[in-house]
C-alpha positions in Angstrom: 0.0 0.0 0.0 1.4 3.4 -0.9 2.2 5.8 1.9 -0.3 8.5 2.7 0.4 12.1 1.7 2.8 14.2 3.7 0.1 16.3 5.2 -1.0 13.5 7.5 2.4 13.0 9.2 2.8 16.7 9.4 -0.4 17.1 11.3 0.6 14.2 13.6 3.9 15.9 14.3 2.2 19.2 15.1 0.3 17.5 17.9 3.3 15.4 19.0 4.7 16.5 22.4 8.4 17.5 22.3 9.5 16.3 25.7 8.8 12.6 25.7 8.7 9.6 23.4 5.5 8.0 22.3 4.8 4.6 21.0 5.2 4.8 17.2 2.2 4.2 15.0 2.7 2.6 11.5 2.5 6.0 10.0 5.1 7.4 12.4 7.4 4.5 11.6 7.5 5.8 8.0 7.9 9.4 8.9 11.5 10.6 9.4 12.1 12.1 12.9 14.7 14.5 14.0 17.3 13.2 16.5 16.2 13.6 20.1 19.1 15.9 20.9 17.6 18.5 18.6 14.2 18.1 20.2 15.6 18.8 23.6 17.1 22.2 22.8 14.6 23.4 20.3 11.3 25.3 20.8 8.1 23.2 20.9 6.4 22.8 17.5 3.4 24.9 16.8 0.1 23.6 18.1 -3.6 24.4 17.7 -3.8 24.4 21.5 -2.1 26.7 24.0 1.0 25.7 25.9 0.7 22.2 27.4 0.8 21.6 31.1 3.1 19.1 32.6 2.1 16.2 34.7 3.0 16.4 38.3 6.1 14.4 39.2 7.0 12.0 42.0 10.2 10.3 42.9 8.7 7.0 41.7 7.9 8.3 38.3 11.0 10.3 37.6 12.4 7.7 35.2 9.2 7.4 33.2 8.8 9.2 29.9 7.3 12.7 30.2 3.6 12.9 29.4 2.2 16.4 28.7 -1.3 17.5 29.5 -3.2 19.6 27.1 -5.2 22.6 28.3 -8.4 20.6 27.6 -7.1 17.6 29.7 -6.1 19.9 32.5 -9.6 21.6 32.5 -11.3 18.1 32.6 -9.1 17.1 35.5 -10.0 20.3 37.3 -13.7 19.5 36.8 -13.2 16.0 38.1 -11.5 17.3 41.3 -13.7 20.4 41.9 -17.0 19.8 40.0 -16.6 23.2 38.4 -14.7 24.6 35.5 -11.7 26.9 36.2 -12.4 30.5 35.6 -10.7 32.4 32.8 -8.8 34.4 35.4 -7.6 31.2 37.0 -6.4 29.8 33.7 -4.7 33.1 32.8 -2.9 33.2 36.1 -1.7 29.6 35.8 -0.6 30.2 32.2 1.5 33.2 33.4 3.0 31.2 36.3 3.7 28.3 34.0 5.7 30.5 31.7 7.8 31.6 34.7 8.0 28.2 36.3 9.0 25.9 33.4 12.5 27.2 33.1 13.1 26.8 36.8 11.9 23.2 37.0 14.4 20.6 38.1 16.4 19.1 35.3 17.9 15.7 34.6 21.5 15.4 35.4 23.9 15.1 32.5 24.7 11.6 31.2 28.3 12.1 32.4 27.1 12.7 35.9 24.8 9.7 35.8 27.6 7.5 34.4 29.8 8.4 37.3 27.1 7.6 39.7 26.4 4.2 38.1 30.2 3.5 38.1 30.3 4.4 41.8 27.4 2.1 42.6 29.4 -0.8 41.2 32.2 -0.3 43.7 32.4 -2.8 46.5 30.1 -2.2 49.5 33.0 -1.2 51.8 34.1 1.5 49.5 30.6 2.9 48.8 29.9 3.1 52.5 32.9 5.5 53.0 32.0 7.8 50.1 30.2 11.0 50.6 26.9 11.6 48.9 28.5 14.3 46.8 31.4 12.6 45.2 33.9 15.1 46.5 37.1 15.8 44.6 40.6 16.0 46.1 41.4 19.5 47.3 44.1 20.1 44.7 41.8 19.0 41.9 38.8 21.1 43.0 41.0 24.3 43.3 42.6 23.9 39.8 40.0 25.8 37.7 40.3 28.8 40.1 44.1 29.3 40.1 44.3 31.3 36.9 43.5 35.0 37.2 41.6 34.7 34.0 38.8 32.9 36.0 37.6 36.3 37.3 37.2 37.5 33.7 35.3 34.4 32.8 32.9 35.0 35.7 32.4 38.6 34.8 31.6 37.7 31.2 28.8 35.7 32.6 27.5 38.4 34.9 29.3 37.7 38.2 31.7 40.4 39.2 34.3 40.1 41.9 34.0 43.8 42.6 31.5 46.3 44.0 28.6 47.7 42.1 28.9 51.4 41.6 25.7 52.0 43.5 27.0 49.8 46.4 24.7 47.9 48.7 21.5 49.1 50.2 21.4 51.2 53.4 19.8 48.3 55.2 22.6 45.9 54.2 25.2 48.4 55.2 23.6 48.7 58.7 23.4 44.9 58.8 27.1 44.5 58.2 27.9 46.9 61.1 25.4 45.1 63.3 27.0 41.7 62.6 30.5 43.0 63.2 29.8 44.8 66.4 27.1 42.9 68.3 28.9 41.1 71.1 29.2 37.3 71.4 30.9 35.2 74.1 33.9 33.3 72.7 34.1 29.6 73.4 36.2 28.4 76.3 39.0 25.9 76.4 40.2 26.4 72.8 43.5 26.9 71.1 42.7 30.6 71.0 43.1 30.9 74.7 45.7 33.6 75.6 48.3 31.1 76.9 47.9 29.0 73.7 47.2 31.5 71.0 50.7 32.4 69.8 52.0 28.8 70.0 49.0 27.7 67.9 49.6 30.2 65.1 53.3 29.3 65.1 52.5 25.5 64.9 50.3 25.9 61.8 52.6 28.3 59.9 53.5 26.9 56.5 51.4 23.8 57.1 48.8 22.4 54.7 45.1 23.2 54.5 44.1 20.0 56.3 46.2 21.1 59.3 44.8 24.6 59.3 41.2 23.3 59.1 41.9 20.9 62.0 43.4 23.4 64.3 41.6 26.8 63.8 38.9 26.6 61.1 36.1 26.0 63.6 37.3 29.1 65.6 37.0 31.2 62.5 33.7 29.8 61.2 31.8 28.0 64.0 30.0 24.9 62.7 26.2 25.5 63.0 25.4 21.8 63.5 27.8 21.5 66.5 26.2 24.6 68.0 22.8 23.1 67.5 23.9 19.9 69.3 25.1 22.0 72.1 21.7 23.7 72.6 21.2 26.3 69.9 17.8 25.1 68.9 17.2 27.8 66.2 20.1 26.3 64.2 18.5 22.8 64.0 17.0 23.9 60.6 20.5 24.0 59.1 22.5 21.6 57.1 26.2 22.0 56.6 28.6 20.4 54.2 32.4 20.0 54.4 34.3 19.6 51.2 31.2 18.3 49.5 30.4 19.1 45.8 27.2 20.9 45.1 26.2 18.1 42.8 22.5 18.9 42.8 23.0 22.5 41.7 22.5 23.5 38.1 26.0 24.6 37.0 26.7 28.3 36.4 30.1 28.0 34.8 32.6 25.2 34.7 32.4 22.5 37.4 30.1 22.8 40.4 31.2 24.5 43.6 32.8 22.3 46.3 33.3 24.6 49.3 35.4 23.6 52.3 32.4 24.5 54.4 28.9 25.6 53.4 25.6 26.1 55.1 22.0 26.0 54.0 18.7 24.7 55.1 17.9 21.0 55.6 15.0 19.4 53.9 13.3 18.8 57.3 13.3 22.5 57.9 10.3 22.9 55.6 6.8 21.7 56.3 5.2 19.0 54.3 3.1 21.6 52.4 6.1 23.7 51.5 8.0 20.6 50.3 5.1 19.7 48.1 5.2 23.2 46.5 9.0 23.0 46.0 8.9 19.4 44.6 8.6 20.3 40.9 11.7 22.6 41.2 13.8 20.1 43.2 12.7 16.9 41.5 14.3 13.6 42.4 17.3 14.5 44.5 19.3 11.4 43.2 18.7 12.0 39.5 17.9 15.7 39.0 19.6 19.0 39.5 18.0 22.2 40.7 18.3 25.9 41.2 17.2 25.5 44.8 19.2 22.6 46.0 23.0 22.5 46.4 23.2 18.9 47.6 20.5 16.3 47.9 19.8 17.4 51.5 20.8 21.1 51.6 18.6 23.8 50.1 19.2 27.6 49.6 22.8 27.8 50.8 23.9 31.2 52.2 27.3 30.8 53.8 30.5 29.4 52.3 34.1 29.2 53.6 37.4 28.3 51.9 40.7 27.6 53.6 44.1 28.2 52.0 47.7 28.4 53.0 49.6 31.6 52.4 48.3 35.1 51.7 48.5 34.8 47.9 46.3 31.7 47.9 43.5 33.7 49.4 42.8 35.0 45.9 42.0 31.5 44.8 39.7 31.1 47.8 37.9 34.3 46.9 37.3 33.0 43.4 35.9 29.8 44.8 33.6 31.7 47.1 32.4 34.1 44.4 31.4 31.1 42.2 29.6 29.4 45.1 27.7 32.5 46.1 26.7 33.2 42.5 25.1 29.8 42.3 23.4 30.3 45.7 22.1 33.8 44.9 20.9 32.7 41.5 18.6 30.1 43.1 17.2 32.7 45.6 16.4 35.1 42.7 14.7 32.4 40.8 12.5 31.6 43.8 11.5 35.2 44.4 10.9 35.7 40.7 8.2 33.0 40.7 6.0 35.2 42.9 7.1 38.6 41.6 9.2 39.6 44.6 12.7 39.6 43.1 13.0 43.4 43.5 13.3 42.8 47.2 16.7 41.4 46.6 18.1 44.4 44.7 21.4 45.5 46.2 20.7 43.5 49.3 23.3 41.2 50.8 21.9 37.7 50.9 25.0 35.6 51.1 28.3 35.6 53.0 31.7 34.1 52.4 34.9 33.8 54.4 38.3 33.2 52.9 41.1 32.5 55.4 44.5 31.1 55.8 46.7 30.4 58.8 47.3 34.2 59.1 44.6 36.2 57.3 40.8 36.4 57.0 38.6 38.1 54.4 34.9 38.4 54.9 32.6 39.2 52.0 28.9 39.9 51.5 27.3 38.9 48.2 24.4 40.6 46.5 22.6 40.9 43.2 21.6 44.0 41.1 18.1 43.5 39.6 17.2 45.4 36.5 13.9 44.1 35.2 14.6 40.6 33.8 18.3 41.2 34.0 20.5 40.6 37.0 24.2 40.6 37.9 26.2 39.5 40.9 28.6 41.5 43.0 30.4 41.3 46.3 31.0 43.7 49.1 34.1 43.7 51.4 33.0 43.5 55.0 36.3 42.9 56.8 40.0 42.0 56.2 42.4 41.4 59.1 45.3 39.4 60.6 44.4 36.6 62.9 47.4 37.3 65.1 47.4 40.0 67.7 49.1 43.3 66.6 49.5 46.8 67.9 46.4 47.7 65.9 44.3 45.3 67.8 43.3 41.7 68.5 41.0 40.2 65.8 41.2 36.6 66.8 37.5 36.4 67.5 36.2 38.9 64.9 35.2 36.3 62.3 33.8 34.0 65.0 31.6 36.8 66.3 30.5 37.8 62.9 29.4 34.3 61.9 27.6 33.8 65.3 25.7 37.0 64.7 24.7 35.7 61.2 23.2 32.7 63.0 21.5 34.6 65.7 20.5 38.0 64.2 20.2 37.5 60.4 19.3 33.8 59.9 15.8 33.7 61.5 14.5 36.6 59.3 16.1 35.0 56.2 14.4 31.7 56.7 11.0 33.4 57.4 11.3 35.3 54.1 12.0 32.1 52.1 9.1 30.4 53.7 6.8 33.3 53.0 7.8 33.1 49.3 7.3 29.3 49.2 3.8 29.8 50.8 2.9 32.0 47.8 3.6 29.3 45.3 0.4 27.5 44.0 -0.2 24.0 45.3 -0.6 20.9 43.2 1.3 22.2 40.2 0.8 20.1 37.0 4.5 20.0 36.2 7.0 17.3 35.7 10.7 17.5 35.9 12.1 19.2 32.8 13.4 16.8 30.2 15.9 19.5 29.2 19.2 18.2 30.6 21.5 20.4 32.6 23.6 22.5 30.3 26.9 20.7 29.8 30.1 22.1 31.3 33.5 20.6 30.9 34.1 17.3 32.6 37.4 17.6 34.5 38.3 14.1 33.2 38.3 15.5 29.7 40.4 18.5 30.4 43.6 17.1 28.8 41.8 16.5 25.5 40.2 19.9 25.0 41.3 22.5 22.4 40.7 26.1 21.5 42.4 27.8 24.4 46.1 27.8 25.4 47.6 24.8 27.1 48.1 27.0 30.2 44.3 27.6 30.6 43.8 23.9 29.7 45.8 23.0 32.8 43.4 25.0 34.9 40.4 23.1 33.5 38.5 26.2 32.4 35.3 25.5 30.6 35.4 24.1 27.2 33.9 26.5 24.7 33.0 23.6 22.4 30.7 22.1 24.9 28.0 24.8 25.0 26.7 26.2 21.7 27.5 29.8 21.0 23.9 30.5 20.3 23.1 30.1 24.0 23.3 33.4 25.8 25.8 33.9 28.6 26.8 30.2 28.4 24.6 29.4 31.4 21.3 31.2 30.9 19.1 31.6 33.9 15.8 31.3 32.0 14.8 32.0 28.4 13.2 35.2 29.6 16.1 36.3 31.8 19.5 37.6 30.7 22.6 38.0 32.6 24.5 41.1 31.4 27.9 40.3 30.2 31.0 42.4 29.5 32.6 44.7 32.0 31.1 45.9 35.1 31.2 49.4 33.9 28.9 48.6 30.9 26.5 47.1 33.3 26.6 50.2 35.5 25.5 52.4 32.7 22.5 50.2 32.0 21.3 49.9 35.5 19.6 52.7 37.2 
């Protein structure tokens, strides 16, 4: 029998969803189809119906093919549940929210990430039991991309500047910094920073490696929140900290994912069941998906990072690592606030903190975003820089400790309340499924030696492979199709932002 005219397959393709495979009919078997890779990055084909709605996801169905609901099907489901049709205003509201929400949905991890996980699962049980959930890299390897000064330029080209914005931070944030620096805190007792031990402690770690510095003094610079919670600070029980763990659940911004020496965010159990249900489409399956909101499988919305180095010059590397981590963290916060139209609240407001320290020096930074409509860029603000050792100018041994404790006691409660208030504004029972668009590929460190296009020197520092991400994609790592991150110099951005 001769094949039917081309119009029939074309009509079938027009109604074919672009996010998931369907069982082929005899007609489809004779119709050429584009490779799936093209479908994943292209716009949906025209349809006689409005934008489709996605089926709600669950961890048990994450591996199943995506099934899109049409508007008609969604209206019928609404009738079955409520015995009334949705109003036009309700449909328009959900359409607008869907346009905002779809780019922020959790995404499938790259095939390279999943291959590594499958490989890890084949290791013997004893080895698996000693691995962290985040597949951490050795310290030297994780620092490699940040060693070259060019990394700062790479960040700025993508909208993250390791400098101040010309308009600075808001007056409220400036007052906050002073409050966090000057509000008194009682230092811990029986530590290596006691007067009779302090000088000997600093002498013993001089010139030693990062592991030794972390062991002896890191907890006296950045007090661990979970230990304080165990000792009775009940308001810190909502927090989850990581130590040298990769943010493998975060959607990459540039290059490899962050892996801070110490980071702090909110644990999953900090959110109520209702709030977790509202966040679920944007977090997805924590074992298979990546998200704007989750850094690791059990830490959401990170706000504090710390990096430890040896030697004063190495603090520049720590600063780059912290700038990258805080960019990823702030991006997720902005995406959450954008979903409910409250992103302007974050304009020029410090919403993240980082600390870079060695055996001698400490740098404290505040991180913030500049919002200009759909565009936003990231900056940092210097809060404090000082010697750990006692000098004629003063004794700063407890300055960082006091600052971090004040973050926990004075800033954190309001921060968590704001996040919860935004989550509460999200609609419940969203008809969305985890996005089939995979995470945008960044260079796999294992392939660094085979890349081309940049000098061998940059190659050694594992900077991102320009061939991995198509040039047609704006800013290499776009936040959403409707959101742009201004690139170029910070001066050009300043001219555009009022």
